[in-house]
C-alpha positions in Angstrom: -40.1 5.6 35.7 -40.8 3.0 38.3 -44.1 4.5 39.4 -45.1 5.0 35.7 -44.5 1.3 34.8 -45.6 -0.4 38.0 -48.7 -2.5 37.6 -48.9 -1.9 33.9 -49.7 -4.5 31.2 -46.5 -3.7 29.3 -44.3 -4.3 32.4 -46.1 -7.6 33.1 -45.5 -8.7 29.5 -41.8 -7.8 29.7 -41.3 -9.7 32.9 -43.2 -12.7 31.6 -40.9 -12.6 28.5 -37.8 -12.7 30.6 -39.2 -15.6 32.7 -40.0 -17.5 29.4 -36.5 -17.0 28.1 -35.0 -18.6 31.2 -37.5 -21.4 31.1 -37.8 -24.0 33.9 -34.2 -23.4 35.0 -35.0 -19.8 36.2 -36.8 -18.6 39.2 -40.2 -16.7 38.9 -39.5 -12.9 38.6 -43.0 -11.4 38.8 -43.8 -10.0 42.2 -46.0 -7.0 43.2 -44.2 -3.7 42.6 -41.3 -5.1 40.6 -40.5 -3.2 37.4 -38.2 -4.2 34.5 -36.2 -1.1 33.8 -33.7 -2.2 31.2 -31.7 -5.1 29.6 -28.6 -5.6 27.6 -25.5 -7.6 26.9 -22.4 -6.9 28.9 -19.1 -8.7 28.9 -18.3 -10.5 32.2 -14.8 -11.2 33.2 -14.9 -15.0 34.0 -12.2 -17.3 35.2 -11.0 -18.5 31.9 -11.9 -15.6 29.5 -14.4 -12.7 29.1 -17.8 -13.9 28.1 -21.0 -12.2 26.9 -23.9 -12.3 29.5 -27.4 -11.0 29.3 -28.3 -8.6 32.1 -31.8 -7.5 33.2 -32.2 -4.5 35.5 -35.2 -4.4 37.8 -36.0 -1.8 40.4 -35.0 -4.2 43.2 -32.8 -6.9 41.6 -30.2 -7.4 38.9 -30.6 -10.7 37.0 -28.0 -12.1 34.6 -27.5 -15.4 32.7 -25.7 -17.1 29.9 -26.8 -16.7 26.3 -27.9 -19.9 24.6 -29.9 -18.4 21.8 -29.9 -14.6 21.5 -33.2 -13.0 22.7 -34.8 -16.5 22.9 -33.1 -18.7 25.4 -30.8 -18.1 28.5 -29.7 -20.2 31.4 -27.5 -20.2 34.6 -29.8 -17.5 36.1 -28.3 -15.3 38.8 -30.3 -12.9 41.0 -28.6 -10.1 42.9 -30.5 -7.9 45.4 -29.7 -4.3 44.5 -29.5 -3.4 48.2 -26.4 -5.4 48.5 -24.7 -3.9 45.4 -21.8 -1.4 45.3 -20.3 -0.2 42.1 -16.7 0.7 41.3 -15.6 2.2 37.9 -12.4 0.6 36.6 -9.7 1.8 34.1 -9.5 0.2 30.7 -7.1 -2.7 30.0 -5.7 -3.9 26.7 -8.3 -6.6 26.6 -11.4 -4.9 27.9 -12.7 -1.3 27.9 -15.5 0.6 29.7 -15.2 -1.6 32.8 -16.7 -1.5 36.2 -17.0 -3.8 39.2 -20.3 -5.1 40.7 -19.5 -5.8 44.3 -21.8 -7.8 46.7 -21.3 -9.6 50.0 -21.4 -13.0 48.2 -19.8 -12.4 44.9 -17.9 -9.6 43.1 -17.1 -9.5 39.4 -16.1 -7.2 36.6 -18.2 -6.3 33.5 -17.6 -4.1 30.5 -20.0 -2.3 28.1 -19.8 -1.8 24.4 -19.2 1.9 24.7 -18.5 4.6 27.3 -22.0 6.0 26.9 -23.5 2.6 27.6 -21.4 2.2 30.8 -22.6 5.6 32.0 -26.2 4.6 31.4 -25.8 1.3 33.2 -24.1 2.8 36.2 -26.5 5.7 36.4 -29.6 3.5 36.4 -28.1 1.0 38.9 -27.1 3.8 41.3 -30.5 5.4 41.1 -32.2 2.1 41.9 -29.8 1.4 44.8 -30.3 4.9 46.3 -34.1 4.5 46.0 -34.0 1.1 47.8 -31.7 2.2 50.6 -33.8 5.3 51.2 -37.0 3.1 51.2 -35.5 0.5 53.7 -33.4 2.9 55.8 -30.4 0.6 55.3 -26.8 1.8 55.0 -24.7 1.0 51.9 -23.0 -2.3 52.1 -19.4 -2.1 53.2 -18.4 -5.8 53.2 -17.8 -7.3 49.7 -16.5 -10.6 48.4 -13.2 -10.4 46.7 -13.3 -10.6 42.9 -11.6 -13.7 41.5 -8.4 -12.8 39.5 -8.8 -14.4 36.0 -6.8 -17.6 35.4 -4.8 -16.1 32.6 -3.5 -13.2 34.7 -0.7 -15.4 36.1 1.2 -18.5 35.2 2.5 -19.1 38.7 1.0 -19.3 42.1 0.4 -15.8 43.5 1.3 -16.9 47.1 4.4 -19.1 46.9 5.5 -17.6 43.4 7.2 -21.0 42.8 4.6 -23.4 41.4 4.0 -23.1 37.7 0.5 -24.0 36.5 0.1 -26.5 33.7 -2.4 -29.0 32.4 -1.6 -31.2 35.4 -1.1 -28.5 38.0 -4.5 -26.8 38.5 -5.3 -23.3 39.4 -7.4 -22.6 42.4 -8.9 -19.4 43.9 -8.8 -18.3 47.5 -12.3 -17.3 48.5 -11.1 -14.6 50.8 -8.6 -12.7 48.6 -9.5 -14.0 45.1 -5.8 -14.8 44.3 -4.9 -17.6 41.9 -3.1 -20.2 44.0 -1.7 -23.7 43.8 -3.1 -26.7 45.7 -0.3 -26.7 48.3 -1.0 -23.0 49.1 -4.7 -23.5 49.5 -5.3 -26.8 51.4 -7.1 -25.1 54.2 -10.8 -24.6 54.5 -12.6 -21.9 56.6 -16.2 -21.3 57.4 -17.3 -17.9 56.1 -21.1 -17.8 56.7 -21.5 -14.6 54.7 -20.3 -16.5 51.6 -21.4 -20.1 52.1 -22.8 -22.5 54.7 -19.9 -24.8 54.2 -16.1 -24.3 54.7 -14.5 -22.7 51.6 -11.0 -23.0 50.1 -8.6 -20.2 51.3 -4.9 -19.6 50.8 -2.5 -20.2 53.7 -2.1 -16.5 54.4 -5.8 -15.7 54.5 -6.3 -18.8 56.7 -3.9 -17.5 59.3 -5.5 -14.1 59.2 -9.0 -15.5 59.6 -7.8 -17.7 62.5 -6.3 -14.6 64.2 -9.5 -12.6 63.6 -11.6 -15.4 65.1 -9.4 -15.7 68.1 -9.5 -11.9 68.7 -13.3 -12.0 68.5 -13.5 -14.9 70.8 -11.3 -13.2 73.4 -13.5 -10.1 73.1 -16.5 -12.2 73.8 -14.7 -13.8 76.8 -15.0 -17.3 75.3 -12.6 -19.7 73.8 -12.5 -20.1 70.0 -14.0 -23.3 68.7 -11.4 -25.5 67.0 -11.2 -25.3 63.3 -10.9 -28.5 61.4 -9.0 -27.8 58.2 -9.2 -31.3 56.9 -12.8 -31.8 55.7 -13.6 -35.6 55.3 -14.1 -36.5 51.7 -12.8 -33.2 50.4 -10.2 -33.8 47.7 -7.6 -31.1 47.2 -8.3 -31.1 43.4 -12.1 -31.3 43.6 -14.2 -29.2 41.4 -15.1 -26.6 44.0 -13.4 -23.9 41.9 -15.7 -24.4 39.0 -18.5 -21.9 38.2 -21.1 -23.4 35.9 -22.1 -19.9 34.7 -18.5 -19.1 33.8 -17.4 -22.4 32.3 -20.6 -23.5 30.5 -20.2 -24.4 26.9 -23.7 -23.4 25.7 -22.9 -19.9 24.5 -23.7 -19.8 20.8 -22.2 -16.4 20.0 -19.8 -15.8 17.1 -16.3 -16.4 18.4 -14.8 -13.4 16.6 -17.2 -10.9 18.0 -15.4 -8.2 20.1 -17.9 -7.0 22.6 -15.6 -4.7 24.4 -14.5 -2.8 21.2 -17.8 -2.6 19.5 -19.6 0.7 19.3 -22.9 -1.0 19.0 -25.2 -0.3 21.9 -26.7 -3.5 23.3 -28.7 -2.0 26.1 -32.3 -0.8 26.1 -33.6 1.0 29.1 -37.4 1.1 29.2 -39.6 4.1 29.7 
């Protein structure tokens, strides 16, 4: 399919249409050899609640964004290199069906399709693109993945101390290492994890101790002393907005509130040929 569509006018038009839907807020997507293979709406498990997101599958990247006006305008564009992607099929829950996890080194998250058939199609196309890229580059499948964030509503208490109850005044935070929902007292530390971010990130106390121990072990193996870790970052407030994800918390989705994406049997995906 890739060879058939590459360098064709219809493929160029499809990619241009996607760029146009994202407008100035999106990055250019047209590069030599890139082919748009399919698109569709999937439900993404976000911090506060599941939300519909538009996904575009190319032969080398996966692009997704928030829906502003269906088939006309999207924003909060995210681009994921497929070489970094690993997939994991998940069991159904009471809230969401036909689920699977998209795991990468920087971010991992759960999505669900409108039907079991649609999930099979998505996973099949994704895996085929990933296999092709890894074969082409000679790379091995990625083994290190960012922990998925547990949704806010999954717990009413801190998942570390199990004492602090969350409320309007007591905020939920997420450990960037394990993805647990934790209180401010259990996540005051910051640790530099270059794979995820160039700046120190919030981690829970348990992960902080584990990360320190790992760093010390690596330093001893390299016959050098570990550099001191400064957990107090100047100007970094414990209740700052570092937990927010604009793509997850945006208020621009103009989709009917009563639409149940995960129970609908309507197929939202279209894979091109």
